[in-house]
VOZA-875201 format. One record per residue: residue in one letter; x negated, y negated, z negated of N, C-alpha, C in turn. Coordinates in pm, whole numbers, plus 50000, padded with zeros to 5 digits. Each point is the difference from the previous one (the first is absolute). Layout:
AXYZXYZXYZ ...
END
This chain:
M961812221058384500555011949951500064999249838 Y501195003249937500125000149851500725011049972 Y500055003449870500695011749938501444995149933 S500915007649999501204995749938500675013049926 S500964997649923500775010749929501334995649981 G500805010549972501424997749995500625000250129 N501404997750008500785000850126500144987450065 Y499744989849956500284986050050499365001150132 E498755001550015499384998450117499975013150078 A500255011349939500125014450060501054998150110 F501244993349975500964999750091499964988850110 A498894990849982499984988150077499515005650145 R500514993550109499365001450138499044988350025 P498725002850045499064989750024500454992550128 V499644986049980500074993750145499115003050093 K500124997350122499015005950109498534991649988 P499015006849983498794992149974499644991950123 E499294989749958499634989850106498995007750092 G500264997650115499055005750119500305014550038 A501035005749941500325015450015500115001850144 D500534993250077500165002450147498835000350081 R498844993949964498745002350092499175010649935 K500475006549890498985009249938500215015050075 S498855005950008500035014350029499315008949880 A500155011550007499485009149904499435011550047 Y498855005949944499355013050049499845007749875 L500535011649984499935008849885499215010950029 V498855003049927498985010450018500545012149924 G500585010350065500505010449919501505000750015 S500575011149966501534999049986500415008349882 G499164999549894500435005449865501074992749936 L500305003149873501044994349937499914983749990 A498624996649939499714986649991500124990950112 A499505005650141500134992650113501444998350057 L500775011949972501394998050048500704991349902 S499675000349878500764990549915499704984950025 A498734998850041499564985250043500804997050124 A500265009050084500644996150136501554998149953 C500455006149924501404997449947500264987149930 F499104996249928499924986749941499784988450093 L499255003150101499784990050102501394998950081 V500755010250011501204998450090501134993849890 R500165005349878501024996649915499834985049953 D498874999449944499824985949907499124992150092 G499015003450060499224992250105500694995850126 Q500935006250024500974996650120499214998250122 L499045008550026499135001350132500765008750092 K499844996550123500475008050103499405011850011 G500835011950003499565012849995498885002550127 E500304993750116499085003550121498714994049963 R499854992349905498684993749964499375006249880 I500395011849969499425008849898499605011450058 H498525003049980499555011850062499325009749894 I500315012750017499665008949894498915009150071 L498715001049966498965007550075499855012149911 E500225012150060499845012849934499305010450074 K498975005649926498985007950085500715014450031 D500845003849916500775013050008501074998150073 A500775012350037501115000750090501254998049907 I499924999349872501185001349924499664988149878 P501184992349966499724989949900500225005349866 G499724991649892500185003849859499035002449918 G498675001950059498915001649907500065011849912 A499914998349859500015009749912501375005749958 C500934992750052501515003049972500495007950113 D499485013150015500495008250105500715011849959 G500575007550096500855009850015500545003450124 Y499245009750064500285004250143500195015349997 L500695004050120499835013250057499065000250119 Y498775005249974499135000950104500065013550083 E500144999550131500225011050093499085008649972 N500105014149991499115011149991499345000049856 L500384992749910499364998649878501085002649877 G500984988850009501035002049897500084985849929 Y501065001049890500154985849933498764997049922 V499884987449984498654994549928500404987449932 M499764999449866500234986649924498385000349925 R499134990250013498745000249962500154995049850 G500974994349952500324995949882501334994549965 G500334996249880501334994049971499894987549909 R500924994049988499964986249928501165000849901 E499454996949866500864998449891500384985749986 M501294997649981500364984850002500744997649867 D500084986749976500454993849877501084990550027 N500864998649908501064990050014499454984949993 H498794999349955499414986449995499054996750091 F500055004250129499224998150095500604985950084 E499654989049941500804988350040499984996650145 C498825001250050499684995750139500775008850094 M499735011849972500625012350085501554998950018 W500624998949881501504999150009500444986750056 D499124990149989500404987350061500065000850157 L499015008750049499985002150151501095010650037 F500175010549928500815009050044501494998149992 R500424989849923501314995549999500374994450135 S499034996650067500304993850141499725011250127 I499635010749969499705010850098501195009050019 P500784999150117501075008050001499685015750008 S500975008249921499895013750010500085005550155 I499315009350016500165006950141500825012449991 E500605002849874500815010949978501544997149983 T500054988549918501364995749949500374984550047 E500844998650079500414988550080500304990449869 G499564987550029500634987649901499284999649870 V498815009249964499344998949880498644998450017 S499314994049910498455000350010499305011749950 V498765000850020499205010549944500045000549840 L499944987849938500114998549868501375004549946 D501144997550049501195005049968500085013750001 E499455006950105499985013950023499175007149878 Y498944994049985499205004449897500435000449863 Y500664987249969500484998449866501225009049974 W500825001450097501235009749965499685015849986 L498825002550102499605015249980499595002149863 N498904991649956499415001149861500864998649878 K501224991050024500924998549903500895013249978 K500435005850112500765011650003499235012949968 D498794999650032499075011749986498684995149927 P500064996249880498824995349928498895011250007 N498924996249988498745009550015499565003649853 Y499775010649988499325005549860499555014250025 S498945004549924499435012150022500435009849855 L500295012250051500275009349888498775009049958 M498995000050093498845005549964498754992950046 R499224992849934498964992650031498795006650044 A499715010949933498775007750003500165014749965 T499175009450064500135012849985498625005349966 V499915010949939498865008649960500185015350034 N499015007750002500165013050010501025003950119 R499804994850117500635002650102501574999549993 G500264987149989501414995250009500705001049866 E499465002449887500554997149872500014986949945 D501044995149951500174986049954498874997449879 A499284988250054498834996749899500484993849890 H501104997549970500694994949891499214986649941 T499984990250106499424987549978501244991449924 D501285005150020501024996149915500174984349980 K499534993350107500154986149999499054992449912 K499135007849949498934994749890498714995050088 F499494990049938498724994150039498655008149943 G500325003649872499135008349934498694991649966 L499984986849982498954992149957499854997849860 S498595001449958499574998849863500044983949978 D500024995849867499864987049970498834992250062 K498975009050013498844995750053500034997650145 G500575007250080500245000350137501104989750028 A500874997349906500954988950027499234987349984 L499094999049913499144986749979499194998450112 E499495010050076499104998150112500704993250122 I501315006350023500904993750105500284983449956 M500354998349876500214987249961498854990550033 K498765004749955498844993350000499804995150153 L500165009750102499934998750150501044989150033 F501215000249964501104991650024499824985349964 F499074998049898499704986449953498664994150047 T499165009850068498614994650040500204991450117 P499234989350000500044990950103499555005050135 D500444997450124499695005050120498405000350026 E499474988249966498644999150023498995010649940 E500515003549876499295010649942500055013650046 L500995002150102500345013150065499394999950134 Y499424989350057499395000650125498945011350025 N500185008050090499095010950045499825010449886 R500975002449920500135010549890500955010450019 R499635012749954500785010150025501055004949896 I501015006550033500925001949884499605008749890 D498875008950030499375009349899499054991549919 E499734987950030499234991149898500914995949894 F501245000050007501134995249916500635010049933 F500305012850060500675011449933499115010249975 D500285009249912499295012049967501075011750003 D499675010049938501005011549997501184998149924 E500094990349905501324996749947500934996350100 V499674993250095500824997550111500035010150098 F498735004050056499925008450116500675014849975 E500135002949885500535013849965501625000149977 S500574987150006501344999249944501045002350132 N501255001549972500914999450109499994987250066 F499874988649926500104987250055498924998550137 W498785006549972499234998550131500265008350103 M500785011349962500265011050104501194994150071 Y500894992549932501224992850072499314990050093 W499304990749937499284988650078499345002050114 R498955009949997499115000550115500755008450101 T500905009949979500625006350109500924992750070 M500854990649927500974990850057499354988850075 F499014993749963499264989050064498775005450074 A499375010849986498745005850061498814991949961 F499944997649867498904993549932499045011649969 E498564999250020499145007949943499144993349883 N499305008049922499304994649889498874990650029 W499574999950124499004989550052500524988250065 H501184999750015500764988150057499784987249928 S500554989750052499874985949941500804997249880 A499304998249881500784995249876500814988450009 L499584990550081500794990650036501365002250066 E500005008750105501195003550066500815007349891 M499445008249918500915007749903500704989849916 K499174989949956500724990049893501094993050084 I499814994750118501104993650085501145009250007 Y499825013550036501085008650012500865000649861 I499205001449888500765001149865500914986549988 R499334989350033500724986349969501194998850094 R499765004350120501104998150108501185008349970 Y499805012749937501095009749982500335001349864 I499644991749903500215002649862501605000949975 H500724995350085501565003449980500395013450038 H499155006850054500255015150052499355008549934 V499144997049876499185010349931501135010749961 G500824997549950501095010449938500475009950109 G500174995250126500415007750098499055010050060 L498714998549980498865007650061500255015249988 P500075004249882500055014849964501175007650084 D501034993550035501065006750073500404993550132 F499154988450042500204993750122501324992050004 T500724998249893501234991050001499614985850050 A498744997050008499614987350037499944997750151 L500245011250075499715001350138501334999050079 R499754994750130501175002850098499425002550123 F500685007950091499665003950124500964997150116 T499414999550122500934998450111500645014250054 K500914997250081500875013150024499045009550081 Y499464993450098499025010050092498634995649975 N499105005350076498514995549983499984985250032 Q498884995349949499834985650003499944994650143 Y499575007250105499864995450134501664998350050 E500805009349991501374997550045500744991049912 S499784999749864500764992349917499614985650005 M498764995950009499454987949994499434994250136 I499165006850054499154994450133501104997750097 L500825011650045500824998550114500844990349993 P500864994549889500664989549981499304986950047 M498764999449946499264987050022499644999550150 I499545012150070499824998250132501314994850077 R501005007149971501394995950064500264984449978 Y499974996049882500054986049974499094989950088 L498715004350004499094992050066500175000550170 E500265012750038500245000750149501274992150031 T500965000749919501204993050022499834984450018 H498964995549937499644985450004498844999350092 G499775009250086499114996550103498515000749982 V499635004949866498605001049961499275009950092 Q498834997950053499145006250095499155011349928 F500105011750036499305010549946499075005650100 H498524998949971498935005150092499405012149940 Y500295012550037499485012049963498675004050071 G499105007849932498715003050074499064989350006 V500034989049929499214988750003499134998849875 K498585002450017499245000849887499414985949974 V500064992149887499324988649969498815004249951 V498854996050075498675003149966499294988849916 D500444987750019499414988949927500834987850001 V499864991349920500524987349997499044990149983 E499814989450089499064990249979500564985949946 F499194996149900500314987449926499044989950018 E500594986449995499194988349987500094995649865 I498795000449937499824997849857499304986549964 R500744990949931499404987049953500014999649857 A499524990949955500044997549844501314998949940 D500904993750064501374998249953501155006750063 R499545007750111501045005550093499485012050057 K501115009950014499555012850068501145002150105 L499655004350124500944999350104499895012850067 A500925010350032499855011450081500114993750149 K498965003950084499814994150132500405011750102 R499705012549970500085009450106500335012849941 I500785009550064500225012949963499545009750120 L498945007549952499555010950113500625011849977 V500555005650115500865013349999499495009150108 L500225013349977499795009050102501525004850041 R500214998950120501315004750043499715009150132 D500515013549976499545008650117498515002150028 G499234997749900498495002250018499424985550061 V500844990550033499444987950038499954988349909 R498874993649993499944990149895500584985250048 E500804994749899500834988150030499864990849886 A500124987650025499894988849886501294993450021 I500464995949886501294992349976499434987149933 D499984987850071499634988549949501074993849912 L499594994149887501054993749896499784984349992 T501194994949972499974986349955500374998449855 E500184987349959500495000349858501445004049983 D500654998550105501565005649994500055015450018 D498915007050022500155014050016499585007149845 L500965005249932499785003549875499625015850019 V499075004449916499355014250003500255005349865 F500395012049995500315007749874499375011650020 L498765002349905499215010150006500235010549889 T500195014650052500005010449892498555005049995 N499314996549912498505005249965499875012449935 G499165007050036499885015449937501155007050032 G500205010749908501255009050034499735012349921 C501145002449912499865011349920500155014650068 V500714999350129500155011450076498955001350118 E499224989950010498925000350102499145013349992 N499715004850125499295013750001500865012549949 S501244998649982500745010649942500215010750123 A499915012749962499875010650118501095011549958 L500735004250082501115010749983499155012950039 G500445012149930499685012850042501385007350046 S499925011149988501235006450039500295012749898 Q501015007250041500235013649923498735008150006 D499125000250090498955007650019498644993850006 T500004987849988498714993250004499764988849895 P498914998849937499954989049893499954986950064 A500224990349909499914985750046498544993949980 A499414993650100498624998450000499904987749897 F498824998949954499604990949901498964989850081 R500714988050045499314991250109499834987749903 T498704998249991499534986449919499474990450083 E499485001750126499424989450087500964991950027 L499614985849992500774989550035499664994150154 R501214999650071499674998850138500764985750049 E499464994850106500494988450060501535000750020 G500654988949974501474999650009500735004749876 G499445006349911500625003049866499884988149901 G500865001849909500244989249895498704995449940 W499185011749952498854996049908498934994350093 D499825004750129498934994750090500304983050022 L501374998350012500444988250051499774990049882 W500245003149858499804993849899498594996349960 R499115009950031498674998549994499434987750088 R500345000050125499754990950106500464985749956 I501245000049945500584986949956499254995049885 A499885009949902499194994649861498674995250028 A499365005550109498674994150022499874985850050 Q501164994150020500164987650037500144987549899 D500435005649881500194989549891500275009449857 P499144993749893500235007849878501415001049962 S500814991650029501364998849929500975011650077 F499475005250101500705011050074499835014849918 G499444999849891499985012049930498725008950024 R499985011549927498855010350007500545013050001 P500265003950132500655013150027499215012349957 D498724999049996499165012349962500335002449858 K500484990549911500365004949868501005009949995 F500865001850114501165008949990499775013150100 C499294997250099499835010650112498715008449993 S499094997849909498665005649995499965014249936 N501065004749935500005011449902501095008250021 P500215005850125501145007150023500355013249897 E498705005349947500305011249896500804995249882 Q500084985849968500664995249888501284994250041 S500474999550121501054993250050500885010250078 N499805011750004500655009450074501175007949927 W500895005050050500815010649958500775006250131 M500555012449973500805006250115501455000349961 S500614999550123501645003749972500265011650121 A501255004549973500365010050104501594999050007 T500555000350119501525000550010500365015250020 V501005003949908500405015050022501424999250039 T500365009650100501345000650064500405014849960 T501015002749924500355012749992500905003850117 L499825013150024500825004350143501055009649957 D500235004349892501025009249989500464999049849 G500695008449942500534999649859499125007149897 K498705004750012499285007049920499144990949887 I499774987350048499044992049920501024991249922 P500984994050044500894990849918500505004749863 P500195013349975500455004049851498854996449907 Y498684999350045498944998249916500014985449973 V500344992250081500034984349980501194998549915 K501085005550017501134998049914499875003449855 R499225011249984499705005149872499214989349911 I499194993850073499164987949930500604985849985 C500744995250100500684988049994501295001049944 K500575012449980501335001749926501184993450089 R499934998850130500944995150079500145006250124 D501115000150081500135005450124499344990450097 P498845005650070499304989750087500694997850137 F501125006450028500794996850124501204991049957 S500174994449876501094992249965500144986250078 G498954995650049499874987250048499754989249902 G499915003749860499644990649902498485000749953 V499574996349886498774999249954499705015649977 V498845003550035499365013349976499005000749890 T498704998650030498985000049896500154987849911 G500344989950067500084985149919498654994549984 G499055002950096498564995549989499185011549989 I498734999049994499075009550014500135010049885 V499745012750010499875010049896498385003750000 T499244998649894498725002350008499615013949926 A499225006250077499585015149935498774995449926 K500094999349869499064994349893498755007850019 D500085012750020498925008849998499485002950131 S500274993550096499415000250154498514995149992 N499255006450075498634996050007499884987150108 W501044999550081500094988350101500904990049925 L500425000849876501074991849953501114997050102 L500615010950033501005000650102501274995449947 S500664989950081501374996149975500785001050123 W501425001749975500815001550118501374994249975 T500704997450108501354993649982500835003350118 F501265001049970501165000050104500844987949976 N500004991050086501034989349975501485004350060 R500874990150005501365002950064499895008550115 Q500625010850034500065006050118501304998050081 P499844998750131498815001050083499274987049989 Q498565001350021499094989349995499834993450139 F500465007850107499894994550147501415002250053 R500504989750071501365001050055500015013550095 S499015003350048499805009550110499805014649928 Q500005000449879499595012349932501025010950004 P499675010750034501055010950022500745003449856 K501035003650011500935003749885499335013649949 G499844999749875499515012349929498355000549985 Q499354988950033498664998249989499794987949912 L498904999749907499684991549909498614994650039 V499824986049990498724995250035499344991849854 G498875005149960499534994849892498594995450010 W499314996349892498754992550007499025006149893 I498945003950013498945004349918498744989749995 Y499494999449895498694993549995498935004549893 G498834999650024498935002449907499104989349989 L499574997449863499234988349967498535005450025 F499685012349976498705004150008499655008950111 S499764995150122499875007750125498695007350009 D499235000049917498605006550006499885010749911 R500915003749919500115011249920500665013450041 P499555011549981500595012450038501445000149928 G500905006150080501295001249946500085011049894 N501145002949937500035009749895500345014250062 Y500825000050122500275011450064499224999750128 V500124992150080499104997150140498484994849939 K499125008549999498774996049940499194991950077 K500604988550075499224991150081500534985349969 P499124990250016500254985349992501244999450080 M500914991049948501074996450079499734994950148 R498904991049985499724992550136499575011050107 E499595013349957499535010750103501305008450026 C501134997949966501265008150006500894997850110 T500445008950069501024998850099501194996249927 G501174995350076501465000149957500375010449931 K499835011750042500505012749950499395002349874 E498594997149969499395003949881500464989549898 I500224987050041500444991449902501485003049943 C500825005250095501325005949952499745011049907 M499245007950030499645013049920499604996749852 E499174988449985499614995249882501124993849910 W500894991950074501274995049951501085011049967 L500195009650072500875011949969499545007249886 Y498605000249981499535006949870500414992049877 H499764987350012500374992249887501474997349968 I500955003350089501504998949971500395015149982 G499145008449978500475013949948500235010150096 V499904998250130500305010950101499065011549957 P500625014249993499245009049986498695001250087 E498935004749951498704998850086500125008950110 A500715011950003500165008650118500754994350093 E500864989250000500794993550092499444986350044 I498974996249945499654987050028499384996350149 E499205009550041499444998450132501075001350110 Q501005008749982501125002250098500704988549997 L500404993949902500864987349976499424988950060 A498654998249981499284988550062499975001050153 S499895012050029499825002950157501394997650086 E501015005649938501215002050087501184992049931 S499894994649882501194993549930499764983649996 A498724996950049499694985549984499034996450119 N500164986850031498934995050069499354987449940 T498845001149975499344989549907498854991950068 I500034986650005498924991850084499304992849899 P498825002649986498914992849914499624987450040 C499654989849937499394987950037499014995149888 M498824997650071498924994349916499874983650007 M499974994349891500064986350009498584993849928 P498984997050058498684995749931500184988749927 Y500824989950035499954986749935501494996449939 I500535009549964501524999149950500124993349874 T498955001749913500024989349884498714991649985 A499654995150126498904992150015500034987849909 F501374994149994500354988949925499855000549850 F499795011849945499745002849860498644999549961 M499154998750095498465000849968499714987349905 P499155001949918499654986649898499624987650088 R500424987449953499924990050084499844988549910 E499734987650069499964987249930500644989450083 A500164988449947500584988750075499254998050126 G500654997650109499214997950128500005011850089 D500095010749929499895013750095501035000150114 R501194997049963501134998450090500254984650029 P500264997850128500274985450027501334994949959 Q500194988849964501144993849977500985002250118 V501334999549973501015001050109499534989450109 V499914988749948499594989250072498944991849949 P498715005350062498814993049926499924985750004 E499224994449919499934984949991499534994150128 G500654989850048499724995250133500325006850133 A500865009949976500445006650106501224992450084 V499614998250117501144992350084501035008250051 N499825012350061500955007050077499765015249982 F499675004049895499855013749986500265005649851 A500375013149978500135003049869499765016650010 F499595004349867499915014749977501325005449929 V500305011750063501095006849944499725014249968 G500785006149914500005014749961499205002149867 Q499475012049995499625006649861498664993149973 F499254993450084498584996249982499974984449992 A501174992949993500004986049982500264996849853 E499594988549949500004997849859501424990149973 T500835005049911501084992849954500255001449850 E500624991549931500014998249857500955009649929 R499395008949919500785007449897500625013450056 D500025001850132500795012250057499025010450016 T500705011650017499235013550000499875006350142 I498815002650043499785006350128500445013649991 F500125006350125500675012750030501365001049962 T500664988350044501524998149984500584994550120 T501225003750024500714991650121500074985849969 E500304996749855500054986849985498764991550031 Y498845005949973498894992050016499794995750154 S500165010750104500134996650121500984989650050 V501155000249952501114991050025499674986149947 R499334999149886499724987449928498894993050070 T499045007950048498914993450074500344992550126 G501035008650086500584994450119500714988549958 M500734999349892501004986949978499164990949971 E498915001749905499174988049948499384994050124 A499525008650099499144995250126500944991750070 V501195004350041500814993250077500424986249938 Y500335000049869500534988049938498964991249986 T498665003749984498914991450008499664993750118 L499675007850092499624994950144501114990250063 L501465002649980500834992050059500734990149894 D499394999349869500334991249899501494999949990 I500605011849988501295002349963500584994549881 D500984992149991500364993649873501025008949917 R499645011049970500845008549915498955009549920 G500265002149870499065008049917499975014550037 V498845003249987499655015250003500355006049865 P500805011149987500275005049873498805002849916 E499794995449886498855003249917500065016349959 V499075006049975499865014249935500774999549880 W500805010149993501055002349885499024998049855 G500654992649929499214996049873500145007949872 S500235012650028500275009149875498925000149902 A498614998350043498924999149916500144987349904 Y500934992050032499984987149899501445001549932 D500685010650002501345002849947499845008149870 I499994992849883500025007449862500705011549996 R501205002150074500975009949982499295012650068 D499474998350122499335010750081498645004949915 L499284990449964498785002449916500325009249887 L500984995949919500575009849883500365013450036 N500955000750099500385012950064498885007750048 A498944994950068498875008250050499215004449881 T499814992149908499115004149883500605011449926 V501454999449974500585011149941499965012450096 A500304998250128500115012050083498545006150009 L498934993150027498635005850003499585007949868 R500634997349888499775006949883501055009649969 D500815004550110501015009849995501024997549888 G500274987249980501094995349903499474998049857 K498815001449985499434997749859500194985249979 K500454996849880500164985149943498634996949959 A499824984949991498914994849948499705003449859 T501035004149927499785002349857499505014949991 D500155007650103499465013050002498505001150038 I499314989950053498695000350025499185003049884 E499035008650022499005003749885499044986449991 L500034994049882499394988549978499075001949868 G498844992550005499254998449858500834991649919 L499765000349870500654994249892500034984450014 P498964991750043500264986850028500994997050118 A499925007250092500974998750129501445002249945 K500305012249916501155002549954500554989149919 L499214993549899500374988749922500444988550089 A499174998150106500284988550091501445002350067 L500075011150052501295002850065501194998149912 K499935003949878501035000249894500384985149973 E498984990950002500184986449976500694994050117 V499585002650131500614994250106501475004350011 L500365013849968501445004150011500894991149881 K499244997849893500574991449896500544987550057 K499054993550078500244984950049501034998750099 I500115010550080501054999250113501245005449959 K500235005849880501175004549937501164991750027 G501025004950060501274990650016499784990450125 S498985002550078499924989350103500375005850141 D500024993550100500315004550140498815008250043 I498774997049934498845008050057500205014049956 E500445002149870500365013449944500955007450098 K501154992850011500985005750096499495004050118 L498994992150074499575003550123499205012250000 L499135001049879499125012650003500785012249960 E501094997649925500885012249976500795004750126 K500424990450077500795003150111499075007850097 H498794997950020498985006650097499195010649931 G500555003649877499225012349939498704999249945 V499334986349987498834999349959500025002849843 I500974995849918500265002649861501195006449977 
END
């Protein structure tokens, strides 16, 4: 497997890999990473679909990319995915997945034209005082000292960031700025999370820094991620004869470990309560989804809280990874991520409005008609003064094809599930759906006398507790996550958010698709490049734009400098006078 860039290889079709006709594949889990690997096995590996087996413990595929109407409960979306135009592997895949809504076009075509005609942006990023504009005004609000702290992290070698927290690098100069409010609510970072992951994120999305305050950097699907992304993939795979096995728990994988070679020999499963073994040869490829950010997630209801379940059980992603990791050090260290759910949890809730009483409050804040079919909030709106650090969003409506006319389906989440609310004086994790809705209605400005009635009669709200939703952000070091294909691996690979790949950022759809692509291309030795991570961190134009944006348009000549530094800057500007360097710096607002 090798990386490529540009469109020369992007448009090439690989030749059929040697031995493809005798290969079989077993994919553990049916999340986005595993489904992507299956699609690449079909499209580029040219395996026969009937020889590809997806083993899923649940009754529904899709992993964390969900969006369902549960009988006697209501609409549920545990989370949402913000996407980027430079998700190189993802768009390489979705250009080949037919739309299930528009005949003759791909999912990429559908997505591209939707976001071209209806571009995303927010008209109110944050509120205070129960729905008033917080007037962040697209400003980051960073002092020179805060900007220098971010720059220092950007240039710190990875090795110096191993097992270190963000709050070891930033102080109140950053933590009290709009920058940190934008950042942590958009990406779900906490102060105690990995400084290394923070650095990788900054570098990965340096080309989008200017679009963070108003979400012009983002693009969204038409419907929830399950209907817009997962269902087309399922249809594509089923059309090619791929075998889906639901209700099958993979409890262990046994390996033969030698000094220079590692071979997956047997998959142990529970099917209908009966233990079975799937024996493997070198021609049986295994793709392992280790860990899981939505593992142990629990739903509540309008009248019941969501349980906080932290026990790791047989057949779950974490228990499986622990059993695998015990067999060889190169298989990672799962306890680095799953041993502190108090620092890796947050809660979400799906709210469905049932009549016309709540939508006017949404419209007042987002400044758009939420029933227009176009962009509504344009990303999350954060209640800055919320004890839960509550954020909420309504994407294009309807979010579900089955959604009744006149209803809105939106999403709420809180980063601090253990703190009492401002209106409902209980921790979010102890609240029913109705109580979470009441807290949200309070923060969007509904008169207090009307809050309880609207939460009871005008909305249906389903809470979801996710103990390990940001487990991948826990401080880590090299070796804590296994390589996609560990050294010496003959017939297996790790895919998903807890596999290690170069330069990309976890908690993204691209990371899942990338690991699936790299796994397939490596094990089948496919002679076509995997698109490298977009190189904006190495593009001087993006670096200059980000530097000016982070300082709210302040030029280098406006920085408060001591006399020696001022004189040095003056000399530099003299030396570049009349050069292309001067023109470049002027063009990007640096001078």
